[in-house]
Every structure is written in C-alpha cells, then in structure tokens.
C-alpha positions, 0 to 999 in steps of 0.5 A: 684566768679560764677554768683550765688555766685554774684547774691546773693552778690547783692541781700546781698547788696540791701537788707541793703539800698534798692539800691545798687550803681554800683561803691560799686558793682565793689569795691565789685564783684571780676568780670569786670563791663561787667560782674556786667551790665550782672548780673544786667540785667540778675536779672532785666529779672527775676524781682528781682531788678530794673535798674536805673541810677547809680545802682540797687533798689530792687523792689516794695520798696515803698521808691523808687516811687516819693510819693504823700505825700513827701519825708521822713525824717523832712521837710526843714521848720523844720530843719532850725533852728536845729544847727543852729549856727553851720550849720552858722559856717559850711557854712562860712567855706565850702565856704572858699574851693571855688575857684573864678571863679569855677563850683560847685554842691551844694546839697540842704540841710540846713546846704548847704544853708549856704554857698550861703551869702559868695559866693557873687563875687567869680563869681561861676558857680553853679549846684543846686537842691535846690530852696532855694539856687537858691533864696539866689544866685539870688541876687548875680550877677556875680554867674551863677545858673544851676538847674537840670529838675524834678519835685519840692519835696515841703517839702525839695524845691528841684528838682529831677527827678524819678529813672533812668530820667537823667535830668541832665545839662551834668556838671562836677565840681572840688567839691560837696558841700553836707549834709547828714541825718546821718553818720556813719562806713556804710556811708553817709547816707539819709532819702529818697532813691530818696535823693541818686539817686540824690546825686550819679548824683552829685557825679558821676560829682564831683571830689572831695566830700565835706560832710557838716554836723554838729556834730549831724549828727553822733548821728544816723547811720541808713538810705539809704547809698548814699556812702561809707566813702572811697568816701567822700575827706573832712567833714566839721563840728563843735566842737562838733564831738567826738574823735571816730568819728574823728577818724573813719573820719580820719581812712579813709583818710577824711580830716575833716576840725572844723569850728569856730564859 
C-alpha cells in the first residue's frame, strides 16, 4: 500500500468516529508501526489530523475538546437507576472474576459502580477514574485506591485528562472492567470522544478487557468507537441478551457471562 493509499485509509477510519487508535491502524494498514507513525506525523504537519495519546483525531472536532458544559451523553445521576436490577446483578457477577490481592482497573460508570460492594475483603489495588467508585471503596480497609490526574467532569463525576496528556499512573493490571454506551458489530462505543481516549489508555494498561453492560446497550449501535469486539475478552450482561447478539459476541471469540438476578 502506497503512502497516498494509507493516508486515504487513515482519513476514512477517522471519518467513522472522529478518532482512530494506533492499534486499529496497525491491524488495518499493511505497514510497520514506524511507517504508520510517519504517516500520522505527515498528516498532522498538514493539519489534516491531530496526534493524541493512543492514536489520532480529526482537527477542529468539537467533541474532542473538554467542553465547558461537560461531556456528551446521559448524566450519571440520570443513568444510575436505569435497569438498576440488571446492573446490580452484573456488578455482583463481575466481582467474582477478581482474584484476591490482584490489581484491577475499574472505569467509571453506573454498572461498574455496582461491583464495589462485593470487593470488600479481597485486598485489591484499584485504579479508577470515578469519584463515585472512590467513595464506594473508601470504607473498605483492605482496598487500595489509585486515581489518575486530570480535570473533574461533574456530570459523570469522573477524572479525565485532556487528549494527549498522559497523567495516568504507571499501573498495569490483569483486568480492566469497563462499561459502554452501546455495543454492536462495530465494537464498543461511548457517547464522547474524551471518554474514548481515557478508555484507550486503560485498555493499554490491562491484559484482559471485561465489559459490563446490560442487555439494553445492544439496542443501538451508534457512538464513538472505543475498540473492536476483538479487543474484548469477556462480557458480563443480563439474561435479556438476545440470541443474535449472543451469537455475534461468541463469533468474535468473546466469553459471555450471564449474571443471575
């Protein structure tokens, strides 16, 4: 593939969501990592893309800057009670996947929050960007908590750094537990590109990606793509998961865990 063809492919991938990860470029382009980096540097020099941590984004995309009004998507206080019973079951089941004494990453979200009551006594070291999760874990004497640097976004009560700023601690974990705004054949999606960048940083620091989503998240398939299904190892969901969606997940090699209510 010639340079001009690679550039067209990069711009086409960016056009789908406004962001493309370096890992996705490596899988898509028949080129070495060094060549891809040079392509991105050339496009950035021409003002056609902006280099960010873990990939590239389109320039001038309003969703990529930290908006004064907050993040795109449903505020946390509105989302916490949606499908609450299913989320509680999912959180309980996800906690059983933790090994006492290990380090884990928990991404902020109303479903991942439901893990917290079931982690007490496991002696875990937890990296999280969620102040709700920090508050839920603080009473647990044996749980150690680490948070990244960045700005606090009140709507979701999470800490996020601006695109390109790596304020994440040097932390590596066997497991990352994260949620999503939607899941479809395109992959795991979020409502805001800032969340995508933060979750990409978490993915790079984990050996396994464990997705916690209730079955309603499969009803729509639009948003900013965080990762393809091939990057997800396990999905914990509820018994409302439709058979076509289960076949889609299992066809992608994902282990599906149905949480008992």
